[in-house]
N, C-alpha and C positions, 0 to 999 in steps of 0.2 A: 503493500500498501504505502502509498506518495504519502510527507511527510508531508508537505507543500498542503496539502487534499485533508488534514481530517483534526479534528480536536475543534475544542472550542471556537465559536464563530462570532467575532464585531465588528460589524464595520468595514468588514473585507475583508481586514486579518483576520488570519486563524495561530491561534497561540496550539503551541508546542511540545516538542522534546526532539534536540536531534540522536544519535542513536550514542551517545556519549551523554545525554542526558541534562543538558546544556538546554535550558528555557529559550525559543525562537518564536518569529511573531513572523507568519509567510503569505504572501498572497500571489495566486498564480492565475494565468489567462492562456489560453490557445485563440488562432486566427489562422485560417488558408495554410499548414504548412509547418506553423510554427508555434513553439509557444515559451511566454517568459514569463520567468521567477520572480522575486521576489523579497528580501528575508532577513531580516531581520533580529537585534538584540530587542530585550526591552525596554533600554535604557538609549537604543540609537550608537553605541562606541558601538560600532561590528555590524557592518550592511554588507549582501551583496548580491550582485543581480546579475541573469545571463537571461542567454536564449538558447534552445534549439532548433533548429532547422531541419527542413527534411521528413522524413514520420516518423517524427517523434523519438529518433536517434538521440539518447541518451541515458542516463540515469541519474535526474534527480535527485535521489537520498544520498549519493555517493558523493555531488558535487557539494552540497554543504555540508556533509561527514566532511569531506575533504575538506572545505573554509573554517565551519567553528570549532570540530572540534580535533583537527590538526590531523595527520597523514595516518 
């Protein structure tokens, strides 16, 4: 299940936990062959925005893990 797609919802942001347990807030969307995701910590001190082009190729959870939990 996509990290950016689950948990509590409010004002278009979804609160969840990265695989390492860090709380993050995310919002994503898709349109004709592209998916975009924005993820941030609660205080906004760490922010990530990215997109995948093509047939939804890419692992959203792996990108979020790499950015917020380290590799």
